[in-house]
C-alpha atoms as one frame of an Amber mdcrd trajectory, in Angstrom:
protein
 217.709 114.433 -68.793 217.770 112.451 -71.969 218.555 108.868 -72.753 219.821
 108.218 -76.254 221.414 105.493 -78.250 225.115 105.818 -78.978 226.117 106.905
 -82.502 228.012 103.610 -82.768 224.670 102.092 -83.778 223.872 101.837 -87.437
 220.390 103.203 -86.846 219.913 106.973 -86.366 220.127 108.283 -82.817 216.903
 108.350 -80.841 216.362 110.635 -77.879 213.915 109.469 -75.275 212.631 111.806
 -72.603 211.531 110.728 -69.165 207.856 110.714 -70.144 208.562 108.702 -73.278
 210.594 106.154 -71.302 207.648 105.525 -68.998 205.583 104.492 -71.998 208.133
 101.939 -73.197 211.635 100.815 -72.305 214.487 101.540 -74.687 216.101  98.221
 -73.754 214.534  95.115 -72.252 216.656  92.324 -70.793 214.075  89.701 -71.706
 214.208  90.813 -75.333 217.956  90.430 -75.823 219.178  87.710 -73.453 219.010
  84.272 -75.173 218.097  82.343 -72.018 215.417  84.815 -70.965 213.926  84.765
 -74.466 213.597  80.973 -74.228 211.943  81.245 -70.821 214.885  79.469 -69.142
 216.834  80.457 -66.008 219.344  83.126 -66.918 222.938  83.223 -65.755 224.460
  86.446 -64.489 225.860  88.797 -67.114 227.748  86.711 -69.729 227.664  83.457
 -67.752 225.352  80.743 -68.972 222.937  79.126 -66.529 223.756  75.497 -65.817
 220.092  74.498 -66.047 219.505  76.404 -69.299 222.636  75.011 -70.953 221.682
  71.492 -69.866 218.235  71.852 -71.448 219.768  73.162 -74.682 222.295  70.306
 -74.690 219.598  67.652 -74.189 217.488  69.108 -76.987 220.509  69.149 -79.292
 221.386  65.565 -78.414 217.806  64.460 -79.001 217.871  66.033 -82.460 221.236
  64.502 -83.394 220.456  61.009 -82.097 216.926  61.150 -83.481 218.171  61.950
 -86.976 220.942  59.355 -86.754 218.457  56.697 -85.606 215.911  57.479 -88.324
 218.585  57.443 -91.049 220.669  54.544 -89.769 219.383  52.148 -92.449 220.435
  54.409 -95.312 223.821  53.976 -96.981 226.481  56.105 -95.343 224.436  56.814
 -92.204 224.846  53.439 -90.545 228.458  54.290 -89.716 227.372  57.545 -88.073
 224.960  55.641 -85.835 227.716  53.160 -84.987 230.159  55.891 -84.008 227.487
  57.516 -81.817 226.348  54.413 -79.941 228.724  51.446 -80.367 232.166  50.769
 -78.878 230.943  49.716 -75.431 228.646  52.745 -75.316 231.555  55.094 -74.492
 230.610  57.644 -77.223 227.244  58.340 -75.533 228.591  60.046 -72.364 231.247
  61.768 -74.482 228.530  63.126 -76.766 226.540  64.296 -73.732 229.453  66.209
 -72.189 230.430  67.629 -75.580 226.899  68.845 -76.237 226.694  70.432 -72.775
 230.021  72.226 -73.234 229.014  73.497 -76.681 225.678  74.684 -75.288 227.437
  76.631 -72.506 229.856  78.293 -74.922 227.152  79.043 -77.495 224.934  80.683
 -74.871 227.908  82.657 -73.544 228.662  83.987 -77.032 225.040  85.063 -77.449
 224.966  86.608 -73.965 228.096  88.652 -74.702 226.314  89.995 -77.750 223.237
  90.781 -75.650 225.281  92.539 -72.975 226.949  94.704 -75.617 223.592  96.314
 -76.426 223.842  98.293 -73.177 227.113  99.818 -74.367 225.218 101.448 -77.245
 223.161 103.499 -74.835 224.060 107.039 -73.799 222.624 108.059 -70.478 224.317
 111.446 -70.039 223.324 114.708 -71.773 225.368 115.566 -74.842 226.290 118.915
 -73.291 230.071 118.660 -72.633 229.654 121.035 -69.680 227.466 118.522 -67.833
 229.200 116.906 -64.860 228.161 114.057 -62.598 227.956 115.209 -59.005 225.992
 114.323 -55.906 223.238 116.674 -57.085 222.952 115.288 -60.646 223.636 111.610
 -59.958 220.026 110.935 -58.961 218.767 112.378 -62.236 221.110 110.095 -64.202
 220.038 107.078 -62.139 216.391 107.890 -62.806 217.066 108.204 -66.538 218.662
 104.755 -66.589 216.061 103.011 -64.443 213.093 104.475 -66.329 214.543 103.688
 -69.745 215.971 100.194 -69.249 214.097  97.210 -67.893 216.155  95.374 -65.254
 219.306  97.500 -65.731 221.111  95.602 -62.950 221.210  92.550 -65.219 223.455
  94.373 -67.689 227.075  94.420 -66.529 227.791  97.931 -67.802 224.649  99.524
 -66.365 224.971  97.634 -63.092 228.500  98.966 -62.649 227.429 102.485 -63.587
 224.461 102.501 -61.213 226.601 101.237 -58.361 229.089 104.069 -58.958 226.388
 106.731 -59.290 224.653 105.658 -56.092 227.958 105.987 -54.248 228.922 109.395
 -55.601 227.419 111.250 -52.632 229.412 109.075 -50.206 232.906 109.623 -51.646
 235.144 112.629 -51.431 237.446 112.253 -54.415 237.174 111.299 -58.092 239.919
 108.755 -57.424 237.539 107.014 -55.012 235.007 106.551 -57.818 237.732 105.230
 -60.117 238.940 102.826 -57.449 235.404 101.608 -56.796 234.840 100.941 -60.497
 238.187  99.126 -60.706 237.210  96.906 -57.777 233.858  96.112 -59.360 235.618
  95.394 -62.664 237.869  92.879 -60.928 234.857  91.196 -59.319 233.098  90.958
 -62.687 236.217  89.499 -64.294 236.397  86.819 -61.591 232.697  86.105 -62.108
 233.157  85.717 -65.867 236.225  83.518 -65.351 234.172  81.232 -63.130 231.747
  80.715 -65.996 234.337  78.544 -67.755 234.920  76.146 -64.851 232.379  73.588
 -66.041 233.689  73.698 -69.613 237.260  73.180 -68.433 236.072  70.164 -66.457
 234.390  68.716 -69.539 237.487  69.284 -71.694 239.408  67.218 -69.133 236.742
  64.531 -68.704 236.034  63.820 -72.390 239.542  62.493 -73.250 239.511  60.529
 -69.985 236.350  58.770 -71.171 238.174  58.045 -74.425 241.062  56.492 -72.502
 238.583  54.434 -70.488 237.310  53.153 -73.831 240.909  52.304 -74.713 241.265
  50.232 -71.551 237.939  48.483 -72.124 238.791  47.755 -75.768 242.307  46.509
 -75.079 241.086  44.354 -72.195 238.451  42.779 -74.432 240.937  42.291 -77.279
 243.560  40.667 -75.042 240.953  38.408 -73.455 239.664  37.256 -76.828 243.176
  36.760 -78.182 244.039  34.666 -75.131 240.979  32.555 -75.845 242.191  31.924
 -79.397 245.661  30.898 -78.206 244.143  28.585 -75.586 242.445  26.451 -78.250
 245.187  24.644 -80.195 244.297  22.681 -83.293 241.466  24.987 -84.398 240.904
  25.149 -88.156 242.016  28.326 -89.916 238.432  29.468 -90.470 237.674  29.375
 -86.744 240.878  31.217 -85.892 240.060  33.907 -88.461 236.540  34.331 -87.083
 237.793  34.713 -83.493 240.514  37.144 -84.538 237.752  39.320 -85.957 236.400
  39.683 -82.422 239.901  40.660 -81.278 240.028  43.403 -83.905 236.614  44.649
 -82.713 238.136  45.200 -79.279 240.982  47.162 -80.817 238.409  49.270 -82.682
 236.838  50.233 -79.374 240.258  51.131 -77.987 241.350  53.405 -80.805 238.034
  54.877 -81.949 236.965  56.058 -78.482 240.351  57.658 -77.886 240.200  59.406
 -81.248 236.645  60.655 -80.651 237.570  61.963 -77.203 240.638  63.838 -78.419
 238.847  65.367 -81.405 235.882  66.472 -79.251 238.155  67.968 -76.577 240.201
  69.840 -79.194 237.090  71.267 -80.873 235.598  72.410 -77.562 238.899  73.950
 -76.458 239.179  75.957 -79.685 235.572  77.138 -79.325 236.322  78.110 -75.715
 239.312  80.203 -76.840 237.147  82.022 -79.381 234.328  82.758 -76.891 236.785
  83.753 -74.184 238.349  86.330 -76.483 234.897  87.828 -76.987 234.358  87.874
 -73.223 237.679  89.568 -72.534 237.091  92.121 -75.278 233.678  92.938 -73.788
 235.174  93.376 -70.308 237.716  95.823 -71.735 234.939  97.746 -73.488 232.930
  98.003 -70.262 235.959  99.252 -68.337 236.703 101.885 -71.005 233.056 102.979
 -71.201 232.866 103.417 -67.412 235.978 105.569 -67.482 234.685 107.701 -70.349
 231.092 108.063 -69.167 231.519 108.291 -65.395 235.062 108.937 -64.151 235.844
 111.532 -66.797 232.668 113.484 -65.986 232.517 113.240 -62.218 232.992 116.498
 -60.340 232.746 116.292 -56.604 232.225 119.554 -54.741 234.435 120.479 -51.875
 232.639 120.965 -48.533 232.994 124.753 -48.856 231.248 124.638 -52.260 228.364
 122.425 -51.235
């Protein structure tokens, strides 16, 4: 039994025997998964861990706000600091939710790339006459488990191992195909659930902007009412108080604009990452069909 990389790789094929695999894994989950490489909790398959994404978001926010604070006195940077912190403080929670959503989507994109590395592995002999049966399934399972560290954490290999371990308990090839289809549906639902938090943030960010609109308009109307309630004020005093009214309108419109722009950017990023996710799911389904279903041969009771 040999375990080799798929020719789809740019590097030349490498064949690893069972003894060679015991000396070193061909693929290590901790070497390719972005969360595991950072020593953070790792989400399942292409889903980002909530804790890991939160840590990444907080680090990103610290960098952004730290740079903005240190440069706030320089020309051109004071406005950036204002837009990040002023306007009744509404931009701060919007920035936090935006950073968390971007961290989730960025980790998901990297995890899709990491999961694709398992698709480059060939775990069946190149001999076209080789078939997967109850007698050979154990040898294939051993080849996978001795060549890949934590294979169950790769969607493709997890699905393959589950099918191979069930080969001896099914009577038809159609049963294997149906089992893989069921597992594919479960994985798709799992991946879909990974976007729930992001969808919530895309909804919440504009709402925070509208809250800023209410706060700003309320302040502006209150200040304008104060100006009208003081008849006989000199023009200079009226002008100075109207400036405060305009500041309230700034809060109203700027927070709404920031919320809409942030939500739009996150939504577009989500569409891009989701396309990668869906493409990967299709590739896993096709690879399972080609590597397992197409090569399964179950013996009839009289042949066993």
